[in-house]
Z-matrix of the N, CA and C atoms (Angstrom, degrees):
N
C 1 1.556
C 2 1.482 1 109.17
N 3 1.356 2 117.09 1 136.72
C 4 1.431 3 123.05 2 175.89
C 5 1.537 4 117.42 3 -62.08
N 6 1.306 5 113.39 4 143.57
C 7 1.465 6 120.65 5 -178.50
C 8 1.467 7 108.08 6 -62.81
N 9 1.290 8 116.46 7 142.47
C 10 1.543 9 119.35 8 -179.16
C 11 1.458 10 109.51 9 -101.40
N 12 1.263 11 120.57 10 -22.89
C 13 1.499 12 128.17 11 179.06
C 14 1.495 13 112.63 12 -127.80
N 15 1.275 14 116.61 13 154.64
C 16 1.434 15 123.68 14 175.67
C 17 1.607 16 107.85 15 -55.94
N 18 1.253 17 116.32 16 -51.52
C 19 1.465 18 119.29 17 -176.64
C 20 1.490 19 111.34 18 -60.39
N 21 1.340 20 117.17 19 -36.37
C 22 1.524 21 118.03 20 177.85
C 23 1.588 22 112.82 21 -65.20
N 24 1.340 23 113.28 22 -42.76
C 25 1.357 24 120.04 23 178.07
C 26 1.555 25 112.31 24 -60.95
N 27 1.303 26 116.11 25 -47.46
C 28 1.496 27 119.16 26 -177.56
C 29 1.445 28 108.32 27 -63.79
N 30 1.289 29 120.77 28 -44.25
C 31 1.444 30 120.34 29 176.59
C 32 1.529 31 116.14 30 -58.13
N 33 1.312 32 114.05 31 -35.84
C 34 1.511 33 118.77 32 171.95
C 35 1.503 34 110.02 33 -60.03
N 36 1.255 35 115.19 34 -49.96
C 37 1.503 36 121.41 35 177.51
C 38 1.461 37 113.30 36 -53.36
N 39 1.246 38 115.60 37 -40.13
C 40 1.440 39 123.04 38 -174.40
C 41 1.444 40 113.69 39 -76.00
N 42 1.339 41 116.63 40 -16.99
C 43 1.461 42 122.85 41 167.65
C 44 1.492 43 119.86 42 -65.65
N 45 1.419 44 111.09 43 -25.46
C 46 1.429 45 122.81 44 -176.89
C 47 1.559 46 110.00 45 -96.80
N 48 1.471 47 117.49 46 -36.04
C 49 1.375 48 122.23 47 -173.98
C 50 1.497 49 106.72 48 -144.65
N 51 1.401 50 115.25 49 154.72
C 52 1.508 51 121.51 50 169.18
C 53 1.510 52 106.07 51 -72.90
N 54 1.349 53 110.55 52 159.62
C 55 1.532 54 116.65 53 179.61
C 56 1.461 55 108.88 54 -57.57
N 57 1.337 56 119.54 55 -35.10
C 58 1.520 57 124.91 56 -173.64
C 59 1.511 58 105.69 57 -65.07
N 60 1.300 59 120.68 58 -28.66
C 61 1.468 60 120.66 59 -167.34
C 62 1.575 61 108.13 60 -96.33
N 63 1.266 62 119.00 61 -0.10
C 64 1.490 63 122.64 62 179.40
C 65 1.603 64 108.97 63 -85.06
N 66 1.178 65 115.39 64 120.68
C 67 1.526 66 119.47 65 174.58
C 68 1.514 67 111.98 66 -104.90
N 69 1.305 68 121.74 67 -20.92
C 70 1.481 69 121.61 68 179.22
C 71 1.449 70 110.74 69 -140.16
N 72 1.316 71 123.27 70 134.24
C 73 1.366 72 128.81 71 -175.44
C 74 1.533 73 108.03 72 -131.23
N 75 1.285 74 118.30 73 111.10
C 76 1.508 75 126.06 74 -177.57
C 77 1.426 76 112.84 75 -106.12
N 78 1.245 77 119.13 76 103.58
C 79 1.569 78 125.33 77 -175.11
C 80 1.532 79 108.50 78 -110.17
N 81 1.334 80 117.53 79 21.34
C 82 1.502 81 118.25 80 -178.62
C 83 1.526 82 110.30 81 -57.77
N 84 1.406 83 109.43 82 138.37
C 85 1.450 84 123.18 83 173.60
C 86 1.574 85 119.02 84 65.78
N 87 1.364 86 111.77 85 12.31
C 88 1.430 87 113.87 86 174.53
C 89 1.574 88 106.16 87 -97.04
N 90 1.334 89 107.45 88 116.60
C 91 1.443 90 119.76 89 -165.44
C 92 1.540 91 115.75 90 -68.38
N 93 1.224 92 120.40 91 122.38
C 94 1.618 93 120.40 92 176.02
C 95 1.542 94 103.11 93 -166.69
N 96 1.285 95 113.70 94 142.78
C 97 1.520 96 118.78 95 -179.03
C 98 1.542 97 105.77 96 -85.42
N 99 1.315 98 119.68 97 -14.89
C 100 1.478 99 123.35 98 176.87
C 101 1.430 100 113.03 99 -148.58
N 102 1.420 101 117.26 100 157.31
C 103 1.413 102 120.56 101 -174.26
C 104 1.539 103 108.49 102 -76.73
N 105 1.304 104 112.28 103 115.41
C 106 1.477 105 120.17 104 172.90
C 107 1.387 106 115.53 105 -127.83
N 108 1.419 107 120.28 106 136.26
C 109 1.430 108 123.41 107 177.88
C 110 1.567 109 112.94 108 101.72
N 111 1.453 110 114.03 109 2.03
C 112 1.311 111 111.37 110 175.64
C 113 1.590 112 116.22 111 -105.33
N 114 1.290 113 112.18 112 -13.48
C 115 1.409 114 121.50 113 179.66
C 116 1.390 115 111.94 114 -75.25
N 117 1.386 116 121.91 115 152.13
C 118 1.464 117 124.44 116 -175.10
C 119 1.521 118 116.89 117 86.65
N 120 1.354 119 115.16 118 -6.43
C 121 1.458 120 125.39 119 171.42
C 122 1.424 121 118.26 120 -109.84
N 123 1.342 122 120.54 121 143.48
C 124 1.429 123 125.29 122 -175.24
C 125 1.665 124 105.45 123 -102.35
N 126 1.200 125 113.93 124 90.51
C 127 1.446 126 116.15 125 175.48
C 128 1.644 127 109.79 126 -89.03
N 129 1.236 128 111.31 127 67.43
C 130 1.458 129 117.53 128 -173.23
C 131 1.547 130 117.10 129 -68.51
N 132 1.336 131 112.40 130 -17.57
C 133 1.490 132 118.02 131 -176.67
C 134 1.584 133 114.51 132 -118.90
N 135 1.280 134 116.27 133 11.26
C 136 1.426 135 130.77 134 179.42
C 137 1.585 136 103.07 135 -64.74
N 138 1.374 137 116.56 136 125.68
C 139 1.378 138 118.27 137 -177.51
C 140 1.575 139 109.84 138 -119.55
N 141 1.312 140 114.34 139 -15.61
C 142 1.476 141 114.98 140 -171.43
C 143 1.552 142 107.62 141 -147.75
N 144 1.439 143 119.24 142 113.77
C 145 1.387 144 123.25 143 -176.45
C 146 1.555 145 108.47 144 -118.50
N 147 1.374 146 117.91 145 113.64
C 148 1.442 147 120.24 146 -178.41
C 149 1.619 148 109.98 147 -107.56
N 150 1.319 149 112.06 148 124.47
C 151 1.562 150 121.61 149 -178.28
C 152 1.467 151 108.43 150 -121.27
N 153 1.203 152 123.56 151 35.97
C 154 1.474 153 121.50 152 -174.70
C 155 1.489 154 112.94 153 -70.94
N 156 1.367 155 112.89 154 132.58
C 157 1.418 156 123.36 155 169.22
C 158 1.599 157 110.52 156 56.02
N 159 1.440 158 112.19 157 44.51
C 160 1.486 159 114.14 158 175.77
C 161 1.457 160 117.02 159 -88.73
N 162 1.293 161 115.75 160 -13.45
C 163 1.452 162 125.67 161 -171.34
C 164 1.564 163 110.50 162 79.08
N 165 1.336 164 116.42 163 26.06
C 166 1.519 165 120.12 164 177.23
C 167 1.521 166 113.98 165 -68.94
N 168 1.351 167 114.68 166 133.77
C 169 1.466 168 123.49 167 -179.33
C 170 1.532 169 107.71 168 -105.72
N 171 1.359 170 117.53 169 -15.82
C 172 1.351 171 124.48 170 -173.64
C 173 1.585 172 115.36 171 -148.84
N 174 1.265 173 122.05 172 152.62
C 175 1.338 174 122.92 173 172.53
C 176 1.505 175 116.23 174 -101.75
N 177 1.372 176 114.30 175 4.77
C 178 1.457 177 123.96 176 176.82
C 179 1.590 178 104.06 177 -58.49
N 180 1.364 179 111.53 178 141.58
C 181 1.447 180 120.34 179 -175.57
C 182 1.557 181 113.88 180 91.22
N 183 1.273 182 114.72 181 0.84
C 184 1.448 183 117.63 182 173.27
C 185 1.588 184 111.99 183 -66.47
N 186 1.275 185 122.89 184 122.80
C 187 1.471 186 124.11 185 -176.48
C 188 1.570 187 105.79 186 -75.88
N 189 1.393 188 108.66 187 170.44
C 190 1.540 189 111.94 188 175.18
C 191 1.424 190 111.70 189 -70.20
N 192 1.319 191 118.31 190 127.00
C 193 1.438 192 122.69 191 179.33
C 194 1.502 193 112.33 192 -126.35
N 195 1.353 194 116.37 193 85.20
C 196 1.441 195 122.48 194 -161.96
C 197 1.522 196 109.64 195 -75.24
N 198 1.339 197 118.90 196 -19.01
C 199 1.455 198 118.91 197 -179.28
C 200 1.553 199 114.97 198 -110.23
N 201 1.277 200 117.97 199 -1.83
C 202 1.478 201 119.08 200 -170.69
C 203 1.508 202 106.69 201 -65.09
N 204 1.308 203 115.63 202 139.36
C 205 1.486 204 122.99 203 177.05
C 206 1.479 205 115.53 204 -116.30
N 207 1.383 206 116.06 205 -19.77
C 208 1.414 207 120.15 206 -173.01
C 209 1.543 208 110.88 207 -136.65
N 210 1.251 209 122.15 208 123.13
C 211 1.453 210 122.51 209 176.38
C 212 1.630 211 104.77 210 -128.39
N 213 1.234 212 109.81 211 130.90
C 214 1.501 213 120.28 212 175.82
C 215 1.453 214 108.01 213 -109.77
N 216 1.248 215 123.89 214 105.07
C 217 1.447 216 126.62 215 179.02
C 218 1.505 217 110.45 216 -121.48
N 219 1.339 218 118.78 217 30.50
C 220 1.458 219 120.61 218 -174.16
C 221 1.575 220 108.65 219 -78.40
N 222 1.285 221 108.95 220 159.37
C 223 1.505 222 121.38 221 176.40
C 224 1.599 223 108.93 222 65.00
N 225 1.366 224 118.42 223 45.88
C 226 1.339 225 123.35 224 177.39
C 227 1.530 226 107.94 225 -126.46
N 228 1.419 227 121.54 226 -166.51
C 229 1.354 228 123.92 227 177.84
C 230 1.505 229 114.53 228 -123.21
N 231 1.409 230 111.02 229 35.34
C 232 1.431 231 121.02 230 -178.07
C 233 1.515 232 111.38 231 -75.38
N 234 1.427 233 111.71 232 136.78
C 235 1.400 234 117.12 233 -179.04
C 236 1.602 235 109.56 234 -130.22
N 237 1.303 236 116.04 235 -6.54
C 238 1.529 237 119.22 236 -179.32
C 239 1.510 238 107.86 237 -129.58
N 240 1.358 239 114.41 238 120.20
C 241 1.518 240 118.56 239 -178.59
C 242 1.461 241 114.27 240 -102.80
N 243 1.329 242 117.17 241 6.85
C 244 1.494 243 124.54 242 -169.99
C 245 1.526 244 108.53 243 -59.41
N 246 1.296 245 124.01 244 -37.39
C 247 1.451 246 120.60 245 -176.32
C 248 1.521 247 114.30 246 -62.62
N 249 1.286 248 118.76 247 -23.49
C 250 1.429 249 121.62 248 179.11
C 251 1.547 250 114.57 249 -65.91
N 252 1.362 251 113.11 250 -31.74
C 253 1.435 252 118.35 251 -178.06
C 254 1.537 253 114.97 252 -55.83
N 255 1.228 254 114.15 253 -49.99
C 256 1.560 255 120.16 254 -177.51
C 257 1.502 256 108.18 255 -82.81
N 258 1.239 257 120.77 256 -30.22
C 259 1.487 258 120.45 257 -168.89
C 260 1.613 259 113.15 258 -92.60
N 261 1.277 260 117.43 259 -17.15
C 262 1.397 261 124.13 260 -171.97
C 263 1.548 262 116.26 261 -135.19
N 264 1.282 263 115.11 262 66.13
C 265 1.514 264 119.15 263 -169.71
C 266 1.590 265 109.96 264 -65.60
N 267 1.257 266 119.76 265 -25.18
C 268 1.516 267 123.99 266 -169.92
C 269 1.610 268 107.79 267 -102.17
N 270 1.234 269 117.19 268 4.86
C 271 1.405 270 116.50 269 178.04
C 272 1.500 271 119.13 270 -58.36
N 273 1.378 272 121.93 271 126.59
C 274 1.431 273 124.34 272 -176.17
C 275 1.390 274 111.89 273 -120.44
N 276 1.336 275 122.44 274 -24.37
C 277 1.395 276 124.93 275 -179.52
C 278 1.632 277 109.66 276 -132.08
N 279 1.272 278 113.72 277 121.29
C 280 1.551 279 122.48 278 -176.94
C 281 1.465 280 104.77 279 -127.94
N 282 1.439 281 112.88 280 122.55
C 283 1.348 282 118.56 281 172.76
C 284 1.516 283 112.50 282 -106.67
N 285 1.351 284 117.70 283 114.69
C 286 1.409 285 123.02 284 179.59
C 287 1.468 286 114.38 285 -120.51
N 288 1.340 287 114.17 286 26.41
C 289 1.534 288 117.55 287 177.80
C 290 1.497 289 111.61 288 -62.20
N 291 1.388 290 111.63 289 139.53
C 292 1.472 291 117.89 290 177.96
C 293 1.581 292 116.41 291 71.86
N 294 1.314 293 114.64 292 26.01
C 295 1.508 294 121.26 293 176.56
C 296 1.546 295 109.96 294 -105.78
N 297 1.329 296 115.12 295 175.14
C 298 1.483 297 120.98 296 -176.28
C 299 1.567 298 105.37 297 -86.91
N 300 1.279 299 126.19 298 52.53
C 301 1.387 300 131.59 299 173.44
C 302 1.586 301 107.66 300 -89.79
N 303 1.280 302 115.70 301 102.20
C 304 1.543 303 119.51 302 -169.85
C 305 1.566 304 108.15 303 -113.18
N 306 1.269 305 118.73 304 -28.56
C 307 1.455 306 119.58 305 -175.08
C 308 1.459 307 113.40 306 -126.90
N 309 1.310 308 119.71 307 148.43
C 310 1.473 309 125.38 308 179.94
C 311 1.649 310 109.99 309 -48.53
N 312 1.309 311 108.16 310 -44.61
C 313 1.479 312 116.68 311 -172.90
C 314 1.521 313 112.39 312 -54.89
N 315 1.349 314 112.28 313 -29.70
C 316 1.551 315 113.07 314 -178.76
C 317 1.475 316 112.91 315 -68.64
N 318 1.362 317 118.76 316 -13.29
C 319 1.398 318 119.91 317 -175.36
C 320 1.555 319 110.44 318 -105.29
N 321 1.379 320 118.54 319 -9.46
C 322 1.464 321 122.28 320 -171.72
C 323 1.617 322 108.17 321 -64.63
N 324 1.266 323 122.04 322 -27.62
C 325 1.550 324 113.06 323 175.88
C 326 1.593 325 111.04 324 -65.14
N 327 1.297 326 119.30 325 -15.66
C 328 1.533 327 121.30 326 -178.52
C 329 1.574 328 106.63 327 -68.80
N 330 1.319 329 119.84 328 -21.03
C 331 1.469 330 118.60 329 -179.23
C 332 1.490 331 112.71 330 -63.37
N 333 1.294 332 117.52 331 -18.46
C 334 1.481 333 120.99 332 176.42
C 335 1.530 334 112.47 333 -74.92
N 336 1.139 335 118.03 334 -16.90
C 337 1.502 336 122.82 335 -176.25
C 338 1.638 337 104.04 336 -88.57
N 339 1.232 338 109.18 337 98.62
C 340 1.523 339 117.79 338 -174.49
C 341 1.548 340 111.88 339 -72.60
N 342 1.354 341 119.51 340 -14.49
C 343 1.382 342 120.08 341 -179.59
C 344 1.521 343 116.42 342 -105.66
N 345 1.365 344 112.56 343 8.31
C 346 1.515 345 119.16 344 -174.29
C 347 1.542 346 105.91 345 -80.61
N 348 1.265 347 112.87 346 117.74
C 349 1.509 348 119.25 347 -176.59
C 350 1.535 349 111.91 348 -119.01
N 351 1.304 350 121.58 349 -25.54
C 352 1.445 351 130.56 350 179.27
C 353 1.414 352 113.10 351 -120.20
N 354 1.331 353 118.76 352 126.18
C 355 1.392 354 127.33 353 174.54
C 356 1.480 355 117.63 354 -132.87
N 357 1.321 356 121.82 355 135.03
C 358 1.329 357 122.30 356 178.20
C 359 1.639 358 114.14 357 -125.44
N 360 1.280 359 114.97 358 115.91
C 361 1.463 360 118.64 359 -179.39
C 362 1.593 361 112.99 360 -124.03
N 363 1.249 362 114.81 361 18.14
C 364 1.470 363 120.85 362 178.54
C 365 1.584 364 108.79 363 -57.69
N 366 1.297 365 112.19 364 142.85
C 367 1.430 366 123.76 365 -177.43
C 368 1.581 367 114.55 366 66.38
N 369 1.364 368 116.48 367 16.75
C 370 1.436 369 119.03 368 168.22
C 371 1.567 370 105.33 369 -96.81
N 372 1.360 371 114.56 370 149.66
C 373 1.382 372 115.60 371 179.05
C 374 1.584 373 117.53 372 -52.63
N 375 1.315 374 114.36 373 -32.00
C 376 1.513 375 119.65 374 173.12
C 377 1.523 376 112.35 375 -53.75
N 378 1.352 377 119.22 376 -40.39
C 379 1.360 378 122.97 377 -176.29
C 380 1.566 379 115.56 378 -65.67
N 381 1.277 380 113.31 379 -11.09
C 382 1.484 381 119.36 380 -179.93
C 383 1.512 382 113.67 381 -81.13
N 384 1.396 383 112.08 382 -16.48
C 385 1.496 384 113.61 383 177.24
C 386 1.521 385 110.17 384 -76.43
N 387 1.316 386 111.73 385 142.85
C 388 1.524 387 117.98 386 -179.65
C 389 1.379 388 121.49 387 -50.04
N 390 1.330 389 117.17 388 -47.82
C 391 1.430 390 126.11 389 -177.05
C 392 1.537 391 116.46 390 -103.79
N 393 1.266 392 115.44 391 25.78
C 394 1.533 393 120.88 392 -171.53
C 395 1.642 394 109.42 393 -66.67
N 396 1.398 395 114.35 394 -27.24
C 397 1.427 396 113.49 395 -176.74
C 398 1.537 397 111.29 396 -73.68
N 399 1.329 398 108.90 397 -40.78
C 400 1.658 399 115.74 398 178.64
C 401 1.489 400 107.23 399 -60.62
N 402 1.295 401 116.83 400 -42.87
C 403 1.496 402 121.55 401 -179.66
C 404 1.483 403 112.01 402 -63.02
N 405 1.205 404 118.74 403 -48.47
C 406 1.566 405 125.04 404 -172.92
C 407 1.615 406 104.09 405 -66.91
N 408 1.341 407 117.02 406 -48.02
C 409 1.426 408 117.99 407 -178.09
C 410 1.609 409 111.29 408 -60.77
N 411 1.353 410 116.04 409 -31.99
C 412 1.367 411 121.36 410 -179.01
C 413 1.529 412 117.16 411 -68.13
N 414 1.389 413 114.03 412 -28.42
C 415 1.412 414 118.61 413 -175.56
C 416 1.506 415 112.05 414 -99.95
N 417 1.315 416 115.91 415 -17.24
C 418 1.544 417 113.90 416 175.10
C 419 1.448 418 108.29 417 -123.45
N 420 1.494 419 114.92 418 97.94
C 421 1.371 420 125.98 419 -175.32
C 422 1.466 421 119.77 420 -54.90
N 423 1.359 422 113.20 421 -37.27
C 424 1.488 423 120.75 422 -179.80
C 425 1.538 424 115.16 423 -71.79
N 426 1.306 425 116.38 424 -18.07
C 427 1.458 426 123.07 425 -172.56
C 428 1.589 427 111.01 426 -64.16
N 429 1.369 428 114.85 427 131.36
C 430 1.388 429 117.73 428 179.18
C 431 1.575 430 107.80 429 -117.73
N 432 1.277 431 122.44 430 -28.65
C 433 1.497 432 122.75 431 -177.20
C 434 1.575 433 108.03 432 -137.38
N 435 1.384 434 112.63 433 126.33
C 436 1.426 435 121.39 434 173.53
C 437 1.536 436 109.53 435 -119.97
N 438 1.236 437 113.56 436 129.77
C 439 1.416 438 124.69 437 -175.79
C 440 1.607 439 113.12 438 43.64
N 441 1.358 440 110.04 439 43.75
C 442 1.388 441 116.74 440 177.71
C 443 1.515 442 120.85 441 84.86
N 444 1.355 443 114.77 442 2.91
C 445 1.482 444 121.12 443 177.99
C 446 1.386 445 114.42 444 -132.42
N 447 1.352 446 121.59 445 147.18
C 448 1.533 447 123.85 446 176.63
C 449 1.513 448 111.66 447 -81.89
N 450 1.241 449 117.14 448 -169.43
C 451 1.544 450 122.04 449 -169.62
C 452 1.602 451 106.72 450 -72.18
N 453 1.384 452 108.83 451 -23.71
C 454 1.578 453 111.84 452 176.90
C 455 1.496 454 114.06 453 -96.25
N 456 1.258 455 116.25 454 17.96
C 457 1.500 456 120.62 455 177.66
C 458 1.536 457 110.32 456 68.82
N 459 1.286 458 119.61 457 22.99
C 460 1.408 459 115.80 458 177.98
C 461 1.597 460 105.98 459 -98.63
N 462 1.460 461 110.66 460 139.76
C 463 1.360 462 115.71 461 -164.08
C 464 1.582 463 113.80 462 -84.24
N 465 1.365 464 118.37 463 141.06
C 466 1.349 465 118.37 464 174.06
C 467 1.445 466 110.92 465 -79.07
N 468 1.402 467 117.97 466 111.67
C 469 1.453 468 117.70 467 -167.73
C 470 1.436 469 116.28 468 -75.41
N 471 1.435 470 118.10 469 -43.93
C 472 1.451 471 127.30 470 -176.97
C 473 1.455 472 107.91 471 -129.60
N 474 1.317 473 118.53 472 95.00
C 475 1.473 474 126.05 473 176.98
C 476 1.516 475 111.68 474 -56.37
N 477 1.387 476 117.15 475 -39.87
C 478 1.424 477 119.67 476 -173.76
C 479 1.527 478 111.66 477 -70.99
N 480 1.411 479 112.42 478 -34.95
C 481 1.579 480 113.29 479 176.79
C 482 1.523 481 105.76 480 -67.30
N 483 1.388 482 118.20 481 -41.15
C 484 1.483 483 121.49 482 -174.39
C 485 1.516 484 107.18 483 -62.79
N 486 1.268 485 112.98 484 -51.10
C 487 1.523 486 125.40 485 -177.57
C 488 1.575 487 107.73 486 -54.91
N 489 1.302 488 117.99 487 -40.17
C 490 1.493 489 120.10 488 -169.62
C 491 1.474 490 115.83 489 -86.05
N 492 1.279 491 115.82 490 -3.25
C 493 1.504 492 118.86 491 -173.66
C 494 1.569 493 108.96 492 -58.74
N 495 1.411 494 109.48 493 -54.91
C 496 1.474 495 107.71 494 -174.11
C 497 1.585 496 113.22 495 -67.99
N 498 1.325 497 115.21 496 -35.42
C 499 1.467 498 115.21 497 172.07
C 500 1.524 499 115.64 498 -57.61
N 501 1.472 500 113.61 499 -40.20
C 502 1.383 501 113.72 500 -177.60
C 503 1.454 502 111.05 501 -67.37
N 504 1.426 503 119.86 502 -37.37
C 505 1.390 504 125.99 503 176.98
C 506 1.495 505 110.65 504 -54.85
N 507 1.386 506 115.80 505 -47.56
C 508 1.395 507 120.07 506 -177.61
C 509 1.478 508 113.62 507 -69.18
N 510 1.466 509 118.45 508 -32.71
C 511 1.338 510 118.74 509 176.79
C 512 1.652 511 111.30 510 -70.61
N 513 1.381 512 111.17 511 -32.05
C 514 1.493 513 111.41 512 178.40
C 515 1.522 514 111.53 513 -72.47
N 516 1.363 515 116.33 514 -34.15
C 517 1.501 516 113.69 515 171.97
C 518 1.483 517 114.30 516 -65.35
N 519 1.287 518 117.66 517 -34.46
C 520 1.559 519 120.19 518 179.19
C 521 1.505 520 106.33 519 -65.74
N 522 1.387 521 118.32 520 -42.45
C 523 1.436 522 117.26 521 -172.34
C 524 1.557 523 108.30 522 -70.29
N 525 1.434 524 114.52 523 -36.87
C 526 1.408 525 116.50 524 179.04
C 527 1.485 526 111.44 525 -62.69
N 528 1.285 527 123.44 526 -42.07
C 529 1.403 528 131.84 527 178.59
C 530 1.533 529 107.49 528 -56.07
N 531 1.397 530 116.81 529 -51.55
C 532 1.415 531 124.30 530 178.05
C 533 1.488 532 113.81 531 -52.11
N 534 1.449 533 113.48 532 -46.57
C 535 1.423 534 120.52 533 -173.69
C 536 1.465 535 107.51 534 -67.17
N 537 1.459 536 120.95 535 -37.80
C 538 1.323 537 122.89 536 -177.54
C 539 1.525 538 112.03 537 -68.81
N 540 1.355 539 112.39 538 -40.42
C 541 1.498 540 112.89 539 175.69
C 542 1.635 541 114.71 540 -64.48
N 543 1.273 542 113.52 541 -30.65
C 544 1.480 543 115.81 542 175.76
C 545 1.551 544 111.83 543 -73.35
N 546 1.350 545 115.60 544 -38.04
C 547 1.472 546 116.22 545 170.75
C 548 1.399 547 114.58 546 -55.92
N 549 1.428 548 112.18 547 -48.67
C 550 1.532 549 113.02 548 -176.70
C 551 1.470 550 108.71 549 -61.96
N 552 1.353 551 123.01 550 -41.11
C 553 1.410 552 123.04 551 -175.37
C 554 1.596 553 106.62 552 -64.38
N 555 1.307 554 113.49 553 -38.23
C 556 1.453 555 112.62 554 -172.58
C 557 1.624 556 106.98 555 -71.19
N 558 1.338 557 112.78 556 -34.27
C 559 1.535 558 115.27 557 176.07
C 560 1.434 559 112.43 558 -60.89
N 561 1.429 560 111.41 559 -45.95
C 562 1.487 561 115.50 560 178.46
C 563 1.453 562 116.32 561 -57.25
N 564 1.419 563 117.20 562 -38.79
C 565 1.418 564 125.84 563 179.95
C 566 1.507 565 108.66 564 -68.84
N 567 1.261 566 120.08 565 -39.51
C 568 1.527 567 123.42 566 -174.55
C 569 1.577 568 103.08 567 -73.16
N 570 1.369 569 119.18 568 -43.65
C 571 1.420 570 120.76 569 176.32
C 572 1.556 571 111.49 570 -51.96
N 573 1.323 572 112.16 571 -49.04
C 574 1.473 573 119.26 572 -177.79
C 575 1.453 574 111.93 573 -62.84
N 576 1.354 575 116.41 574 -45.90
C 577 1.427 576 118.35 575 175.70
C 578 1.572 577 115.91 576 -58.76
N 579 1.256 578 115.14 577 -43.24
C 580 1.432 579 122.82 578 -179.11
C 581 1.445 580 109.55 579 -64.41
N 582 1.317 581 116.66 580 -47.64
C 583 1.430 582 118.44 581 -175.74
C 584 1.604 583 108.54 582 -67.47
N 585 1.253 584 118.52 583 -39.56
C 586 1.508 585 125.36 584 178.63
C 587 1.539 586 105.21 585 -63.97
N 588 1.400 587 118.00 586 -43.90
C 589 1.470 588 117.55 587 176.75
C 590 1.585 589 116.90 588 -61.69
N 591 1.337 590 111.40 589 -38.36
C 592 1.436 591 122.78 590 179.45
C 593 1.522 592 108.23 591 -68.29
N 594 1.234 593 110.61 592 -44.46
C 595 1.612 594 110.97 593 176.43
C 596 1.431 595 112.32 594 -66.94
N 597 1.227 596 119.78 595 -33.82
C 598 1.599 597 120.81 596 -178.19
C 599 1.440 598 102.93 597 -70.30
N 600 1.340 599 122.77 598 -42.06
C 601 1.452 600 125.39 599 179.48
C 602 1.446 601 109.65 600 -56.85
N 603 1.362 602 114.68 601 -53.68
C 604 1.423 603 119.39 602 -174.74
C 605 1.583 604 112.39 603 -64.14
N 606 1.324 605 114.93 604 -33.31
C 607 1.436 606 115.53 605 178.08
C 608 1.595 607 110.69 606 -75.12
N 609 1.259 608 116.68 607 -33.53
C 610 1.581 609 120.97 608 174.27
C 611 1.469 610 111.95 609 -58.01
N 612 1.396 611 111.86 610 -49.29
C 613 1.505 612 116.40 611 177.88
C 614 1.396 613 117.17 612 -59.14
N 615 1.415 614 113.42 613 -46.17
C 616 1.435 615 122.33 614 173.94
C 617 1.528 616 111.17 615 -54.69
N 618 1.332 617 115.55 616 -51.51
C 619 1.470 618 119.69 617 -178.64
C 620 1.501 619 114.45 618 -62.96
N 621 1.394 620 117.87 619 -37.82
C 622 1.529 621 124.22 620 176.44
C 623 1.605 622 108.61 621 -61.49
N 624 1.460 623 110.28 622 -47.87
C 625 1.396 624 110.20 623 -176.66
C 626 1.473 625 115.66 624 -68.18
N 627 1.341 626 113.90 625 -33.19
C 628 1.441 627 116.59 626 -178.58
C 629 1.406 628 109.97 627 -71.05
N 630 1.413 629 117.00 628 -36.58
C 631 1.492 630 123.18 629 178.82
C 632 1.545 631 107.76 630 -60.16
N 633 1.385 632 116.40 631 -45.11
C 634 1.423 633 114.05 632 -176.87
C 635 1.565 634 116.73 633 -68.49
N 636 1.459 635 111.28 634 -36.60
C 637 1.391 636 118.81 635 173.16
C 638 1.527 637 110.27 636 -58.91
N 639 1.301 638 116.87 637 -41.41
C 640 1.515 639 117.42 638 -179.02
C 641 1.493 640 112.92 639 -67.43
N 642 1.293 641 117.66 640 -37.87
C 643 1.412 642 121.68 641 172.86
C 644 1.539 643 119.48 642 -61.06
N 645 1.433 644 108.58 643 -38.10
C 646 1.340 645 118.95 644 175.07
C 647 1.581 646 115.63 645 -59.56
N 648 1.355 647 106.49 646 -53.79
C 649 1.545 648 116.41 647 175.27
C 650 1.500 649 114.33 648 -55.14
N 651 1.306 650 112.94 649 -39.38
C 652 1.507 651 122.32 650 -177.14
C 653 1.566 652 106.41 651 -63.69
N 654 1.333 653 113.28 652 -48.72
C 655 1.604 654 121.12 653 -178.64
C 656 1.502 655 109.29 654 -57.33
N 657 1.349 656 113.44 655 -46.77
C 658 1.502 657 119.03 656 174.91
C 659 1.401 658 117.29 657 -57.92
N 660 1.303 659 113.14 658 -42.77
C 661 1.521 660 120.13 659 179.29
C 662 1.567 661 110.45 660 -62.94
N 663 1.392 662 110.54 661 -44.80
C 664 1.587 663 121.06 662 177.78
C 665 1.468 664 109.21 663 -59.62
N 666 1.239 665 118.48 664 -49.47
C 667 1.560 666 127.04 665 178.41
C 668 1.478 667 108.68 666 -58.06
N 669 1.399 668 120.15 667 -42.64
C 670 1.494 669 119.59 668 -179.88
C 671 1.366 670 111.01 669 -66.90
N 672 1.366 671 121.18 670 -32.98
C 673 1.466 672 116.41 671 178.84
C 674 1.395 673 119.54 672 -70.96
N 675 1.523 674 115.43 673 -19.19
C 676 1.436 675 113.99 674 176.11
C 677 1.530 676 115.56 675 -89.61
N 678 1.318 677 117.51 676 -6.45
C 679 1.467 678 119.84 677 176.05
C 680 1.494 679 112.89 678 -63.93
N 681 1.361 680 126.47 679 122.38
C 682 1.490 681 129.06 680 -178.66
C 683 1.478 682 108.56 681 -64.33
N 684 1.195 683 116.81 682 144.22
C 685 1.542 684 124.92 683 176.79
C 686 1.497 685 107.08 684 -92.92
N 687 1.327 686 118.22 685 124.40
C 688 1.418 687 125.78 686 179.29
C 689 1.509 688 106.52 687 -75.00
N 690 1.282 689 117.43 688 143.03
C 691 1.469 690 126.69 689 -177.91
C 692 1.621 691 106.11 690 -108.47
C-alpha cells in the first residue's frame, strides 16, 4: 500500500536502509502542507530530493542536507525559500516551477547559495514579468541557467550531463585513488616476494657451501685416521 504521509514513506525507506545510505528521496504527490517526518534524521549523503506536487506551502521542517545537489519542489504553493540557505549549502539545481514566487525579493535569499547554478521558476507569477530573467541573474551571481537558458539565452541542452559533471569528476578522482592504492599494495607485495626469494636464495647458497665445506672437513678427518703412525 502506498504511503499516505511523508513521515510514513520515510519510515518505510528507513526499514531498508539507514538515513546515511539514502542518496535519493522521491516524495512526489504525497500530500502535505508542510514537511513532516524528515526531521530527526541525518541524511548526510542525500543527493536528490523530489517534492513534486505535494501541496507544500512551506519548506519549514527541512532537515540539514549537507550533500544535496538537486531539489525539485515544483507544482507546490511555496513562497519562502529561506530554509534552503542554511540546510542545503551544496545545492546547485533548484526547481520552483509552479510555486507562489511573485516578487524578486522572495528569491534574494538564494544569493547566499554559492553553488546554485540552475534555477527554474517557470509558471511562477514572477516569470510573467518581462525582465524577470535579467533581475534574477543580477541577484544570484552563481546562477548560470534560468528556466533552461543562460544569460545569453543559449539553451541548456542536456541538464543531466551538465548536472553530472561534478559527480563524474569526483567519481574519477575516487577511482584514481583506488587504483593508486592497489598499485602501492601490489608494489609492496612484489617487494616482499622479491626480498623473500632473494633471502631464500642466499640462505640456500650458504647452506650448500656450508654443507660442502662440512663434507670436505669430514673427508680430511677420515683420511687422517687411516694414515699409519710411525714408531
